[in-house]
N, C-alpha and C positions, 0 to 999 in steps of 0.2 A: 261786910255788906255796906254799900253806900246808900245814904238817903237822898231824896230828891233835891234837896238844897245843895248837897255836895256834887251831885251829877250835873246840876245846872251850872254850878261854878266851874267844873272841869270842861263843860261844853263851851263856856265863854272863853277859857284859856285855849281851847283847841282851835278857835277860829284863826289865831295868829301863827299856828305852826304849819309847816309844810310836811307832805308825806315823807317818811324816812325809809319806808319799805314798800316794794311793789311786788304784787303777786301776779304773775303772768299766766299765760295759757297752761303751763305745766302744773299749775296749782300749788298746793301747800306741801312743799318738800321739807325734808329735815334741815337743809341749809337755810330756808326761808324762816323756819321756826327759830333756829339758832340766832339769825339776824334780828328777829323780833325780840328775843330774850336779851340780846345785847343792847339794843335800843331802849328797851323798857328799864334796864339797869341804869342806863345813862341819863334818861329823861323822865321816866315814870309814866308820862302821858305822851302817847305817840299816835300819829295818823298813818293809816295804811291805805295805799291805792290798790284796788282790786280790779284786775282786767277780765271781769266775768260780766256778761250782759244780763243774765237771769238774776233777778232779785232774790229769789228763793235760794239759789245756790250761793250767793254772797252771804246771805243770813247763816247758811250752814257753815260757810268758811269762817265767819265771825265766831260762831259758837265753838267751832273746833279750835280756833286760836285760843280763845279764853280758857277753854278746858286744858289745853296742852301746856300753856304758860302760866296758868293761875291768875289771869288778869280779869278785869271787869270791863264789860262793854259799856262804853259811854255814849256813843253816837253811830248811826249808820245812815249816811246821806248819799244817795247815788252810789258812785263807786268808791266812795271814801268811808273808811271806818275808823273810829277812834277808840283806843283802849287804854286802861290805866292799871298800873300795879304799883303800889307803894313800896319803896325801899325800906330797909332797916333804918337808915338815917333819911327820912323823907325830905324832899326839896319843896314839895308843894304843900302849902298849909290849907287844910280843908276847913270850911265852916262847920259848925255843929248843928 
């Protein structure tokens, strides 16, 4: 579980990154989940573009992603969501 200082640090890092996964009209398929897992393994902190107009549905998608891949929700602004999952050999140094 991340503390507020760590989440704030990850939010600041997320500003510079571009979305690496897009979730389209078909929603959250197994191939999308696998793509998210691959990108989390490579980058730890990723941004996802969600093509869903309803904010409540985007929040459900975010919760579902976090549950399925074991990641933590960092941010949800508009149609972009940011998630984080530390690797065994972490690349991102988090403050305490």
